[in-house]
One Martini backbone bead per residue (centre of mass of N, CA, C, O) as a GRO file, in nm:
protein
  147
    1MET     BB    1 -14.601 -10.559  13.323
    2LYS     BB    2 -14.944 -10.625  13.315
    3VAL     BB    3 -15.201 -10.591  13.055
    4ASP     BB    4 -15.556 -10.551  13.075
    5ILE     BB    5 -15.848 -10.569  12.855
    6ARG     BB    6 -16.197 -10.486  12.923
    7ILE     BB    7 -16.506 -10.500  12.774
    8ASP     BB    8 -16.788 -10.279  12.887
    9PRO     BB    9 -17.091 -10.153  12.778
   10SER     BB   10 -17.214 -10.059  13.066
   11LEU     BB   11 -17.015  -9.845  13.067
   12LYS     BB   12 -16.951  -9.490  13.062
   13ARG     BB   13 -16.659  -9.522  13.184
   14PRO     BB   14 -16.356  -9.573  13.247
   15ARG     BB   15 -16.189  -9.842  13.434
   16VAL     BB   16 -15.933  -9.872  13.685
   17VAL     BB   17 -15.733 -10.153  13.794
   18ILE     BB   18 -15.492 -10.225  14.047
   19HIS     BB   19 -15.259 -10.491  14.068
   20ALA     BB   20 -15.068 -10.552  14.369
   21PRO     BB   21 -14.848 -10.661  14.619
   22ALA     BB   22 -14.788 -10.344  14.671
   23ALA     BB   23 -14.757 -10.013  14.803
   24THR     BB   24 -14.585  -9.829  14.598
   25ALA     BB   25 -14.454  -9.562  14.444
   26GLU     BB   26 -14.519  -9.662  14.159
   27VAL     BB   27 -14.821  -9.719  14.205
   28ASN     BB   28 -14.899  -9.433  14.301
   29GLU     BB   29 -14.806  -9.286  14.044
   30LEU     BB   30 -14.988  -9.437  13.847
   31ALA     BB   31 -15.257  -9.352  13.979
   32ARG     BB   32 -15.217  -9.048  13.951
   33ARG     BB   33 -15.189  -9.038  13.640
   34LEU     BB   34 -15.459  -9.168  13.571
   35ALA     BB   35 -15.637  -8.959  13.715
   36ALA     BB   36 -15.531  -8.713  13.547
   37GLU     BB   37 -15.624  -8.816  13.260
   38GLY     BB   38 -15.944  -8.800  13.320
   39THR     BB   39 -15.887  -8.505  13.336
   40SER     BB   40 -15.938  -8.143  13.283
   41PRO     BB   41 -15.733  -7.930  13.373
   42THR     BB   42 -15.709  -7.627  13.545
   43PHE     BB   43 -15.607  -7.276  13.534
   44THR     BB   44 -15.537  -6.991  13.716
   45ALA     BB   45 -15.579  -6.674  13.563
   46PHE     BB   46 -15.487  -6.330  13.472
   47ARG     BB   47 -15.674  -6.035  13.348
   48GLY     BB   48 -15.631  -5.819  13.540
   49SER     BB   49 -15.931  -5.864  13.733
   50GLU     BB   50 -15.959  -6.130  13.572
   51ALA     BB   51 -16.060  -6.458  13.613
   52LEU     BB   52 -15.923  -6.761  13.466
   53LEU     BB   53 -15.994  -7.079  13.311
   54LEU     BB   54 -15.736  -7.282  13.201
   55PRO     BB   55 -15.639  -7.517  13.009
   56LEU     BB   56 -15.352  -7.684  13.051
   57PRO     BB   57 -15.301  -7.790  12.749
   58ASP     BB   58 -15.299  -7.475  12.633
   59ILE     BB   59 -15.030  -7.428  12.760
   60LEU     BB   60 -14.708  -7.340  12.667
   61ARG     BB   61 -14.603  -7.133  12.906
   62PHE     BB   62 -14.384  -7.037  13.173
   63TYR     BB   63 -14.283  -6.702  13.287
   64THR     BB   64 -14.061  -6.454  13.357
   65ASP     BB   65 -14.087  -6.120  13.442
   66GLY     BB   66 -14.054  -5.812  13.581
   67LYS     BB   67 -14.360  -5.865  13.745
   68GLY     BB   68 -14.353  -6.192  13.711
   69VAL     BB   69 -14.580  -6.444  13.628
   70SER     BB   70 -14.644  -6.609  13.318
   71CYS     BB   71 -14.883  -6.715  13.066
   72GLN     BB   72 -14.899  -6.897  12.752
   73THR     BB   73 -15.109  -6.882  12.476
   74ALA     BB   74 -15.267  -6.861  12.178
   75GLY     BB   75 -15.457  -6.616  12.312
   76GLY     BB   76 -15.223  -6.531  12.527
   77VAL     BB   77 -15.139  -6.335  12.816
   78TYR     BB   78 -15.094  -6.421  13.161
   79THR     BB   79 -15.135  -6.402  13.500
   80VAL     BB   80 -14.954  -6.533  13.786
   81ARG     BB   81 -14.937  -6.602  14.140
   82GLN     BB   82 -14.719  -6.794  14.116
   83ARG     BB   83 -14.433  -6.940  14.138
   84LEU     BB   84 -14.217  -7.130  13.961
   85TYR     BB   85 -14.155  -7.341  14.185
   86GLU     BB   86 -14.458  -7.402  14.242
   87LEU     BB   87 -14.527  -7.503  13.958
   88GLU     BB   88 -14.324  -7.734  13.947
   89GLU     BB   89 -14.458  -7.893  14.180
   90GLU     BB   90 -14.756  -7.900  14.070
   91LEU     BB   91 -14.646  -8.020  13.766
   92GLU     BB   92 -14.559  -8.281  13.849
   93GLY     BB   93 -14.597  -8.538  13.601
   94THR     BB   94 -14.602  -8.369  13.364
   95ARG     BB   95 -14.523  -8.192  13.054
   96PHE     BB   96 -14.382  -7.999  13.242
   97VAL     BB   97 -14.067  -7.816  13.198
   98ARG     BB   98 -13.766  -7.708  13.290
   99VAL     BB   99 -13.535  -7.477  13.093
  100SER     BB  100 -13.500  -7.252  13.317
  101HIS     BB  101 -13.498  -7.020  13.561
  102SER     BB  102 -13.760  -6.863  13.383
  103GLU     BB  103 -13.875  -7.155  13.256
  104MET     BB  104 -14.167  -7.331  13.126
  105VAL     BB  105 -14.277  -7.618  12.934
  106ASN     BB  106 -14.485  -7.775  12.697
  107LEU     BB  107 -14.409  -8.065  12.533
  108ASN     BB  108 -14.681  -8.084  12.358
  109LYS     BB  109 -14.590  -7.792  12.201
  110VAL     BB  110 -14.359  -7.909  12.047
  111THR     BB  111 -14.229  -7.877  11.699
  112ALA     BB  112 -13.910  -7.810  11.755
  113LEU     BB  113 -13.554  -7.887  11.720
  114ASP     BB  114 -13.231  -7.725  11.800
  115LEU     BB  115 -12.896  -7.877  11.814
  116SER     BB  116 -12.670  -7.672  11.677
  117LEU     BB  117 -12.626  -7.543  11.934
  118THR     BB  118 -12.391  -7.462  12.161
  119GLY     BB  119 -12.505  -7.580  12.476
  120THR     BB  120 -12.798  -7.583  12.340
  121ILE     BB  121 -13.161  -7.548  12.298
  122LYS     BB  122 -13.413  -7.509  12.051
  123LEU     BB  123 -13.750  -7.435  12.102
  124THR     BB  124 -14.050  -7.492  11.923
  125LEU     BB  125 -14.359  -7.364  11.941
  126GLU     BB  126 -14.656  -7.304  11.906
  127GLY     BB  127 -14.659  -7.011  11.715
  128ASP     BB  128 -14.344  -6.954  11.699
  129VAL     BB  129 -14.213  -7.014  11.979
  130ALA     BB  130 -13.906  -6.930  12.129
  131VAL     BB  131 -13.688  -7.154  12.317
  132TYR     BB  132 -13.427  -7.173  12.558
  133VAL     BB  133 -13.199  -7.391  12.680
  134SER     BB  134 -13.017  -7.417  12.936
  135ARG     BB  135 -12.730  -7.565  13.027
  136ARG     BB  136 -12.840  -7.680  13.299
  137TYR     BB  137 -13.102  -7.835  13.129
  138VAL     BB  138 -13.009  -8.018  12.892
  139LYS     BB  139 -12.986  -8.301  13.015
  140LYS     BB  140 -13.280  -8.324  13.113
  141ILE     BB  141 -13.417  -8.288  12.835
  142LYS     BB  142 -13.284  -8.527  12.694
  143GLN     BB  143 -13.409  -8.739  12.882
  144VAL     BB  144 -13.711  -8.672  12.839
  145LEU     BB  145 -13.677  -8.698  12.506
  146GLY     BB  146 -13.460  -8.926  12.428
  147LEU     BB  147 -13.148  -8.812  12.326
   0.00000   0.00000   0.00000
């Protein structure tokens, strides 16, 4: 892939043009990711009866608890109305990745990895939140992180 950058002071925002011989899945995925980068997506979460729009990059993790799915930020824990599998589909192509049957984490918020545990990985997120990768997802996490 060849990348050219042209500076045009008359533009107010960056503009990306993709030149390709055909519209392939790779080209479509690239276009989708570039479009997503330009926006600051928000996510609807609830605290009691109040609906809040949380910036997606601020979310540390999504997890299931006894009463449903919750999301955690540095500012607190909120309730989410989607199921975890729905969130996994919706957030595909982002830095959110499933680490167990009941949890997804934002890889941009990982501050440390502990690989010394046999058969699993301990992820430490911002705010000293500890998350364990289940054995089923260890191989996938290692691939995503390039380990």
